[in-house]
N, C-alpha and C positions, 0 to 999 in steps of 0.2 A: 242627048242633045249637047251640043257644045256651049261651054259657059261664056265664052267670047262673043258667041252670037247673041246671048241674052242680055249682055250689058247695055246696049243702046236702049233696049226696051225698058230696063229697070230704071236707067237715068231719067227718061222722059217721064216716067210714072211719078217719080218723087218731086223732081224740081219743075217740071213742065217744061223745061228747056231741052232744046235738041242737042246742045254741046255736052260732050262727054270730056270730062277733065279728070285726069288721075293724079294731078298735083296738088298738093295741100293749099290751103289758103296762106296768103302772104304773112300774116302775124304768126300764124302756127309755124310756118316755115322759119322765120326769124327766131322765134324761141327754140326751136329744134337746133338751129345752128349754134345759138348761145350756149344752150346746155351741152351740146356736142363738143364746143371749144373748151368748156369748163370741165367736162369729163376728160377731155383729151389732156388738158393742162394738169389736172389732178393725177391722171395715170402717168404723164411724163414726168411729174415732180415726185411722187411718192411710190407708185406701183412699179414703173419701169425700172428704176435704180435698184430697188429690192429684188425685182425679178433678174435683173443683170447680176446683182452681187450673188443671188442664189445659183444662177447659171455659172458664174465665175467659181463659186465654191464647189459646185458639182464637177465642173471641169478640173478644178484643182484636186479633188478627191479622185476623180478618174485618172488623172495624171499620176497622182501619188501612188494609186493601186497599180498603174501600169509600171511605174518605177520600181515598186516593191516586187511586183511578178518578175521584172527584168532582173531585179537583184537576186530573188530566190531562184530564177532560172540559171543565172551565172554562178551562184553559189552551188546549185545542184550539179551543174557542168564542171565545176572545180572539184567537188566531191567525187564525182564519177571519175574524173581523170586521176585523182589522188588513189581512188579504188583500184583502177586499172594499173596504175604504177605499183601499188602494193601488192596487187595480185601478181603482176609480172615479177616483182622482186621475190615474192614467196615461191612462185615456180622455179625461178633461177636458183634460189637457196635450196629447194627441194632436190632440183637437179644436182646441184653441187654435193648435197649430203649423199645423194644415192651414188655418185661417181666415187666420192671419198669412201663410202662404205664398201663398194666394189674393189677399189684399190686396196683397202685395209684387208678385205677378204682375200684378195689375190695374194697379198704379202704374207698373211697368216697362213694360207695354204702352202705357200712356197716354204715357209719356215716349218710347218709340220711335215712337208715332204722331206725337207733336209735333215730335219731331227729324226725322222723314221729311217732314212737312209744311213745316218750316222749310227742310230741304235742297232740297225741291221748289221752294219759293219763291225760295231762292237760285239754283237752276238756271234757273228761269224768268227771274228778273232778269238773270242773267249771259247767258241766250240773247238777251233783249231788247237788252241792252247791246251783245252780239257782232253781233247783227242790225243794230242802229243804226250801230255802227262799220263793219260791212260795207257797209251801205247808203251810208254817207258815203263810204267808200273807192271803191265802185263808182260813185257820183255824181261824184266827182273824176275817177275813171279816165274815165268817160263824157264829163265836160266837156273833159278832155284830148283825147280821141279826136275829140269834136265840134269842138273848136277846130282841131284839125289838119286834120280833113275840111273844116271851114268855110274855113279858109285855103287849102286846096288848091282848093276849090270857087271860092272868091272870086278867087284868083289866076288861075284858068282863065276866069273870067267877066271879069275886069277886064283880064286879060292883062298885068298888071304885077306885078311881084313886090314885095310889101310886106316889110319885114323881120319876122322871126318875132315879135318882141316886140310890134309894133303889132298883128299878127294876133290874138295871144292877148288883148290888151287889148280888141280889137274883139269878138272871140268871147265873152269873159267878159261884156262889157257886154251883148251880145245874149242870152246865156243868163240873166243876171240879170233882164233885162226879161221874158223868157219865164217864169221862176220866179215873178215878181211877178204875172203874170196868172193863175196857177194859185192 
């Protein structure tokens, strides 16, 4: 059952009157207004300023934290920027070092090739000189052997023994004449 429907019945049973009044009695209403005004004045004078200062302090703390967070964010952004700049510089320096090493290696290779070519030229020159010296030595040795053989052959042919000095002069003369024909 609905409670609003029972209200008039309850009101008639208690007071015997048919009127239903939900408003309090006047003295009770006056005392209520007085206490409400005192409570409102007390709250206005003491509680609301403290509540306002507490809210202001909280707002200041929040603002401080926001400013601190912004400061930290800007500092982090600056550090990130510095890190990227240093990283870029390090990459450029590494690239420079690699290029320099490549150029140094190329110069060194060219020096080694040049030195090797010079050494090969020296070896060829030395080999030519050695070959010429050996050729001269062999020619002298062959002349000597040819002279000895010629003297021996001539002595067998002539059947007379010439002294060795005359034979050599004769053979040298003959060899020089043959060399002149070539």
